C-alpha positions in Angstrom: 42.8 19.1 -23.8 44.0 15.6 -22.7 43.4 12.8 -25.1 44.1 9.0 -24.9 46.2 7.4 -27.5 44.4 5.7 -30.4 45.7 3.5 -33.1 45.8 6.4 -35.6 47.6 8.7 -33.2 50.1 6.0 -32.4 50.7 5.5 -36.2 51.2 9.2 -36.6 53.7 9.4 -33.8 55.3 6.2 -35.2 56.9 4.2 -32.5 55.3 5.6 -29.4 53.2 2.4 -29.3 51.4 3.1 -26.1 47.8 1.8 -26.1 46.9 -0.4 -23.2 45.2 -3.6 -24.3 46.3 -3.5 -28.0 49.1 -6.0 -27.7 48.5 -9.7 -27.5 49.7 -10.9 -24.1 53.2 -12.2 -24.7 53.0 -15.4 -22.8 49.6 -16.4 -24.1 50.8 -15.9 -27.7 53.5 -18.4 -27.1 51.8 -21.0 -24.9 48.1 -21.4 -24.7 48.1 -23.3 -21.4 51.3 -22.7 -19.4 51.9 -25.2 -16.6 52.2 -23.7 -13.1 55.0 -24.5 -10.7 58.6 -25.6 -10.8 62.0 -24.0 -10.5 63.8 -22.4 -13.4 67.6 -22.2 -13.2 69.0 -19.4 -15.3 72.8 -18.9 -15.8 74.6 -15.6 -16.1 78.3 -14.9 -16.8 79.0 -12.2 -14.1 78.1 -11.4 -10.6 75.0 -9.5 -9.6 76.8 -6.8 -7.7 73.9 -4.3 -7.6 70.5 -5.1 -6.2 69.1 -1.5 -6.0 67.1 -1.3 -9.3 67.7 2.5 -9.7 71.5 1.9 -10.2 71.8 -1.5 -11.8 74.1 -1.4 -14.9 74.7 -4.8 -16.5 72.4 -7.6 -17.9 72.4 -10.0 -14.9 71.5 -7.1 -12.6 68.7 -6.0 -15.0 67.4 -9.6 -15.0 67.2 -9.7 -11.2 65.7 -6.2 -11.0 63.0 -7.2 -13.5 62.1 -10.3 -11.4 61.8 -8.2 -8.2 60.4 -4.8 -9.4 58.0 -3.3 -11.9 57.9 -0.1 -13.8 55.0 2.0 -15.0 55.4 0.4 -18.5 57.4 -2.5 -19.9 58.7 -3.3 -23.4 57.0 -5.9 -25.5 59.1 -7.9 -28.1 58.3 -5.3 -30.7 59.9 -2.6 -28.6 56.6 -1.0 -27.9 55.4 0.1 -24.5 52.7 -2.0 -22.7 51.1 -1.7 -19.3 52.9 -2.7 -16.2 52.0 -0.9 -13.0 50.2 1.7 -15.1 47.0 0.3 -16.7 46.6 3.3 -19.0 48.0 6.7 -20.0 47.3 9.7 -22.1 48.9 13.0 -23.1 47.8 16.5 -23.9 47.9 17.7 -27.5 51.3 19.3 -27.1 52.9 16.2 -25.7 54.2 18.2 -22.8 52.0 16.6 -20.1 51.4 12.9 -19.6 48.9 11.3 -17.2 49.4 7.7 -16.0 46.7 5.7 -14.1 47.9 2.9 -11.8 46.2 -0.4 -11.4 44.0 -0.8 -8.4 45.3 -2.6 -5.3 49.0 -2.6 -6.0 51.2 -3.8 -3.0 54.9 -4.0 -2.4 56.5 -7.2 -1.2 56.4 -6.0 2.4 52.6 -5.7 2.2 52.5 -1.9 2.0 50.4 -0.3 -0.7 52.1 1.0 -3.9 50.5 4.4 -4.8 51.2 7.4 -6.9 53.2 8.8 -4.0 55.8 6.0 -4.5 56.0 6.7 -8.2 56.6 10.4 -7.5 59.3 9.6 -4.9 61.0 7.0 -7.3 61.3 9.4 -10.2 62.5 12.2 -8.0 65.2 9.9 -6.8 66.1 8.9 -10.4 66.3 12.5 -11.4 68.4 13.4 -8.4 72.1 13.4 -9.5 73.2 12.2 -6.1 71.4 8.9 -6.7 73.7 8.3 -9.7 71.0 6.5 -11.6 71.6 5.8 -15.3 67.9 6.6 -15.7 68.7 10.3 -15.0 69.1 11.1 -18.7 67.1 8.2 -20.1 63.6 8.5 -18.8 62.8 11.5 -20.9 62.8 15.3 -20.4 60.8 15.2 -17.2 60.4 18.5 -15.3 58.1 17.5 -12.5 56.2 14.4 -11.3 53.1 14.9 -9.2 50.4 12.7 -7.6 46.9 13.8 -8.6 45.4 11.2 -6.3 46.5 7.7 -5.1 46.3 6.2 -8.5 47.1 9.1 -10.9 50.5 10.4 -11.7 51.2 13.5 -13.9 54.5 14.0 -15.7 55.1 17.6 -16.8 57.9 17.7 -19.4 60.5 20.3 -20.2 59.7 19.8 -23.9 57.3 17.9 -26.2 58.2 14.2 -26.1 56.5 11.5 -28.0 58.5 8.6 -26.6 57.7 8.9 -22.9 55.7 5.7 -22.5 58.6 3.8 -24.0 61.4 5.5 -22.0 59.5 4.9 -18.8 60.2 1.2 -19.4 63.9 2.0 -19.0 65.8 -0.7 -17.0 66.4 1.6 -14.0 62.9 3.1 -13.9 61.5 0.5 -11.4 59.2 1.7 -8.6 60.4 1.5 -5.0 58.7 2.5 -1.8 58.7 6.2 -0.9 59.4 5.2 2.7 62.7 3.5 1.7 63.7 6.5 -0.4 63.1 8.8 2.5 65.0 6.6 5.0 67.9 5.9 2.6 68.3 3.8 -0.5 71.3 2.0 1.0 68.8 -0.4 2.4 68.2 -1.8 -1.1 71.8 -2.9 -1.4 71.0 -6.1 0.3 67.2 -6.5 0.2 64.4 -6.0 -2.3 61.0 -4.4 -1.7 59.3 -4.2 -5.0 56.0 -5.1 -6.7 57.6 -7.5 -9.2 56.4 -11.1 -10.0 59.0 -12.6 -7.6 60.3 -11.9 -4.1 63.9 -12.2 -3.0 64.9 -15.3 -1.1 68.7 -15.6 -1.4 71.3 -12.9 -2.5 74.8 -14.1 -2.9 76.2 -11.8 -5.6 79.1 -14.0 -6.7 77.1 -17.3 -6.7 73.3 -17.3 -6.7 70.2 -15.1 -6.5 67.1 -17.0 -5.7 63.5 -15.6 -5.9 60.1 -17.1 -5.2 56.7 -16.4 -6.6 55.0 -13.3 -5.4 51.4 -14.3 -4.6 50.4 -10.6 -4.4 51.5 -9.8 -7.9 48.9 -7.7 -9.8 48.4 -10.4 -12.4 47.2 -13.5 -10.4 47.8 -15.7 -13.5 51.5 -14.9 -13.6 54.2 -15.8 -12.9 53.8 -19.4 -13.7 57.0 -20.5 -12.0 57.3 -21.0 -8.3 61.0 -20.2 -8.1 63.8 -18.8 -10.2 67.5 -19.3 -9.4 70.0 -17.1 -11.1 73.4 -18.9 -11.1 76.7 -17.2 -11.8 79.1 -19.0 -14.1 82.2 -16.7 -14.8 83.5 -19.2 -17.4 81.3 -19.3 -20.6 82.4 -22.9 -21.4 81.5 -24.1 -18.0 78.2 -22.3 -18.3 77.4 -24.0 -21.5 78.4 -27.4 -20.1 76.0 -26.9 -17.2 73.1 -26.4 -19.6 74.1 -29.5 -21.6 74.3 -31.5 -18.4 70.9 -30.3 -17.3 72.2 -28.5 -14.2 70.7 -25.3 -15.6 67.7 -24.6 -17.9 68.3 -21.3 -19.6 71.2 -19.2 -20.8 70.0 -15.7 -21.6 73.2 -14.9 -23.4 75.5 -17.1 -25.4 78.7 -16.1 -27.1 79.0 -17.0 -30.8 81.9 -19.4 -30.1 79.6 -21.5 -27.8 76.4 -21.3 -29.8 77.1 -24.1 -32.3 78.2 -26.5 -29.6 75.0 -25.8 -27.6 72.7 -26.0 -30.7 74.0 -29.4 -31.5 73.5 -30.8 -28.0 70.6 -33.1 -27.3 67.6 -31.5 -25.7 68.8 -27.9 -26.2 67.3 -25.3 -28.5 69.4 -22.4 -29.8 67.8 -19.0 -29.7 68.7 -16.1 -32.1 67.3 -12.6 -32.8 68.7 -9.6 -34.8 69.4 -6.7 -32.6 71.2 -3.3 -32.3 73.6 -4.7 -29.7 77.2 -3.7 -30.4 80.8 -3.4 -29.2 82.4 0.0 -29.8 86.0 1.2 -29.7 85.7 4.4 -27.6 88.3 7.1 -28.2 88.6 10.1 -25.8 88.0 13.0 -28.1 89.3 15.4 -25.4 92.7 13.7 -25.1 95.6 13.2 -27.5 95.9 11.6 -30.0 92.1 11.1 -30.4 91.3 14.8 -30.0 92.2 15.1 -33.7 89.3 13.6 -35.8 91.8 12.7 -38.5 93.3 10.1 -36.1 89.9 8.6 -35.4 89.0 8.6 -39.1 92.3 6.9 -40.0 91.7 4.1 -37.5 88.2 3.6 -38.8 89.6 3.2 -42.3 91.7 0.3 -41.2 88.6 -1.8 -40.3 87.4 -4.6 -42.5 83.8 -4.7 -41.3 82.8 -7.9 -43.1 85.8 -9.6 -41.6 84.8 -8.2 -38.2 81.3 -9.8 -38.5 82.9 -13.2 -39.3 85.7 -12.9 -36.7 83.9 -11.2 -33.8 80.3 -12.4 -34.2 81.1 -15.8 -35.8 78.8 -14.7 -38.6 75.9 -14.0 -36.2 75.6 -10.2 -37.0 75.7 -7.4 -39.5 78.4 -4.8 -40.4 78.4 -1.5 -38.6 79.2 2.0 -40.0 80.3 3.8 -36.8 76.9 4.8 -35.6 74.9 3.0 -32.9 71.7 2.8 -35.1 71.4 -0.7 -36.7 68.8 -1.7 -39.3 66.7 -2.9 -36.4 66.0 0.7 -35.5 63.1 2.6 -37.1 65.2 5.7 -38.1 68.2 3.8 -39.5 70.0 5.6 -42.3 71.5 3.4 -45.0 74.8 5.1 -45.7 77.6 3.9 -48.0 79.4 1.1 -46.2 82.9 2.1 -45.1 85.7 0.0 -46.7 89.3 -0.4 -45.6 91.6 2.2 -47.2 95.1 1.9 -45.7 96.7 4.5 -47.9 94.2 7.1 -46.9 94.5 6.1 -43.3 98.3 6.7 -43.5 97.7 10.1 -45.2 95.3 11.2 -42.5 97.8 10.2 -39.7 100.5 12.1 -41.4 98.3 15.2 -41.8 97.5 14.9 -38.1 101.2 15.1 -37.3 101.9 11.3 -36.9 103.8 10.3 -40.0 105.6 7.6 -38.1 102.4 6.1 -36.7 100.8 6.0 -33.2 101.3 3.7 -30.2 98.3 3.1 -28.0 97.0 0.7 -25.4 93.5 -0.6 -26.0 91.7 -2.0 -22.9 89.1 -4.7 -23.1 87.1 -6.2 -20.3 86.9 -10.0 -20.1 83.1 -9.9 -20.1 81.9 -10.6 -22.7 84.9 -12.2 -24.3 84.0 -10.7 -27.7 85.5 -7.4 -26.4 89.0 -9.0 -26.5 88.3 -10.6 -29.8 87.4 -7.2 -31.3 90.5 -5.6 -29.8 92.8 -8.2 -31.2 91.2 -8.0 -34.6 91.6 -4.2 -34.7 95.2 -4.4 -33.6 96.0 -6.6 -36.6 93.9 -4.6 -39.1 95.4 -1.3 -38.0 99.1 -2.3 -38.1 99.6 -1.6 -41.9 98.5 2.0 -41.4 101.0 2.7 -38.6 99.0 2.0 -35.5 100.9 0.0 -32.9 98.2 -1.2 -30.5 98.8 -3.1 -27.3 95.7 -5.0 -26.2 95.2 -5.2 -22.4 92.4 -7.5 -21.0 91.2 -7.1 -17.5 88.5 -8.5 -15.2 85.2 -6.8 -15.7 84.9 -5.5 -12.2 88.2 -3.8 -12.5 87.2 -2.4 -15.9 84.0 -0.9 -14.4 85.9 0.7 -11.6 89.0 1.9 -13.3 88.3 2.3 -17.1 84.6 2.7 -17.9 83.9 6.4 -18.5 87.5 7.2 -17.6 89.8 5.5 -20.1 91.1 7.1 -23.3 90.9 4.0 -25.5 88.8 0.9 -24.7 86.1 -1.5 -25.9 82.6 -0.9 -24.8 79.6 -3.2 -25.1 76.0 -2.0 -25.2 72.5 -3.4 -25.7 70.0 -2.1 -28.2 67.8 0.7 -26.8 64.1 1.1 -27.5 64.5 4.3 -29.6 67.2 6.2 -31.5 66.9 9.0 -29.1 67.6 6.6 -26.2 70.9 5.3 -27.5 72.1 8.7 -28.7 71.2 10.3 -25.3 72.7 7.4 -23.3 76.2 7.5 -25.0 76.9 10.4 -27.4 75.2 13.7 -26.6 77.2 16.1 -24.5 75.0 15.6 -21.5 74.8 11.8 -21.8 75.2 9.9 -18.5 77.7 7.6 -20.2 79.4 10.2 -22.3 82.6 8.0 -22.7 84.0 9.7 -25.8 83.6 13.3 -24.7 82.9 14.1 -28.3 80.6 17.0 -27.3 79.5 18.0 -30.8 77.0 20.9 -30.7 75.5 20.2 -34.1 74.9 16.5 -33.2 73.3 17.6 -29.9 71.0 20.0 -31.6 69.8 17.4 -34.2 69.0 14.9 -31.4 67.2 17.4 -29.3 65.1 18.7 -32.3 64.2 15.1 -33.3 62.9 14.2 -29.8 60.4 17.2 -29.9 59.4 16.8 -33.6 56.2 15.0 -34.5 56.5 15.3 -38.3 57.7 11.9 -39.6 59.8 13.3 -42.4 61.5 16.0 -40.4 62.3 13.6 -37.6 63.8 11.1 -40.0 66.1 13.8 -41.5 67.3 15.0 -38.1 68.2 11.4 -37.1 69.9 11.0 -40.5 72.0 14.1 -39.9 73.0 12.7 -36.5 74.1 9.5 -38.1 76.0 11.2 -40.9 77.9 13.3 -38.3 78.9 10.2 -36.3 80.0 8.3 -39.4 82.1 11.2 -40.5 83.6 12.4 -37.2 84.0 8.9 -35.6 83.8 9.5 -31.9 83.8 5.7 -31.6 84.2 2.8 -34.0 81.2 0.5 -34.3 82.3 -2.2 -36.7 79.5 -4.8 -36.3 76.1 -5.4 -34.7 75.5 -8.7 -32.9 72.5 -11.0 -33.2 71.4 -11.9 -29.7 72.1 -15.6 -29.0 70.8 -17.7 -26.2 69.9 -21.3 -25.4 67.4 -23.3 -23.4 66.4 -26.8 -22.5 63.5 -27.9 -24.8 61.1 -28.1 -21.8 61.4 -24.4 -21.1 58.2 -22.8 -22.6 57.4 -19.2 -23.2 60.9 -17.7 -23.4 61.9 -15.7 -26.5 65.0 -13.6 -26.7 64.1 -9.9 -26.6 65.9 -7.6 -29.1 66.6 -5.1 -26.4 69.0 -7.5 -24.7 68.2 -6.2 -21.2 64.6 -7.4 -21.1 63.8 -11.0 -20.1 60.1 -11.4 -19.2 60.6 -14.6 -17.1 57.1 -14.1 -15.6 55.8 -15.6 -18.8 58.0 -18.7 -18.7 56.7 -22.1 -17.7 58.2 -25.6 -17.5 56.7 -28.3 -19.8 57.1 -32.1 -20.2 60.5 -33.4 -19.2 61.4 -30.7 -16.8 63.3 -31.9 -13.7 61.7 -31.9 -10.3 63.7 -29.8 -7.9 63.0 -29.4 -4.2 
């Protein structure tokens, strides 16, 4: 039997949040009568190197992909799934089969119809390892995807899964034409053929991406803007100065060191929201010296987490406990806070065979700059315990090519994910697509797997608690603090609110109010 979701069922599943039509439309809740027209200039701090939505990997690329493409669902500000290309969905009682119904009359930017065939081809591409999509392990335990008819898509799962409507809102799960997939995805490296609220006009990865309103978008009311320009400012100070001068209208991400300056500036509003975003110090658990958990535990015991919040987040954050689940997540476990213990750290190092300490090079990308700040702080905190750490900062593009997923000791940076399963399965399970630490803990893997197929609230909570306790104890990576998300906008920018996910922007709900500049 297939049944649609109801409010009671959603409450029982706690967090699936899937009913079409229950959520108040985001833009209308913020602005009763948005003004149509105008150009919004958005600044970002790194190049938009990838245009293909199936393989985008950093926030500026997620932003552009969201402007140009749509998924079956999207995340509202409460981290719940809401309709995008799918107008409704339902599951069988066992949660092993999900049926999604597409909106009528969907078209791609080239005028071709968007049907269930395109959805099937897209997910088959995402699930193909040769595509190298981060969505491979993050769209849920999908076995097969079939088109029942032009508007109906059926997902058969490998295991019961309550979170599918949320995971289908993943950043890389954007629908692209089957014809392009069949002819070769390389075409999407330089052009965009989506169903999103905007169409691509200009693509200069290091300088600007410009998009214009898609008049064939499924919601004829949105987007309100005629045009969006995404401008690249590699220097954060220059980016902030551009906002103050009125050369740009919106910064989706602001570093703590810049926030106070922007908040004090005339005509600018600072934006802030608690999140599960974090930097982590990744240690290769399959390489010496970090293959010995005592070394990892020793390093974790050198960290003054309250000081890290003040130093790294400028006070705009909360202490971490070496798990990626912050208090913003539903299944957060409140464990005893780790405190610095230099004597115990020294003892652990000696027991691991390093009585004279350890020398190591810690690599940090220059984007965002808080990575280097964290690395420097850790270097100083770890010295008394016998860690001699050299901090090496490198350009972000070099870091992505040479260090990310390859290095033995480096600083990562990650957005909040919509569910506990999503962040665990992205970074820390043995089959995670971004398994940077190579921790590969079977007990952890089992707890996460059981939680994703368990409907009982109490049992699921305990499984996630076990996973968090394991991480806090074994320390595959050090997570000393969670960041509040910070942004800034000119006061005439209406309808924009920071999303706790960090990689969701919803610019189709933004409009320009009184005082906005006229741009040709």
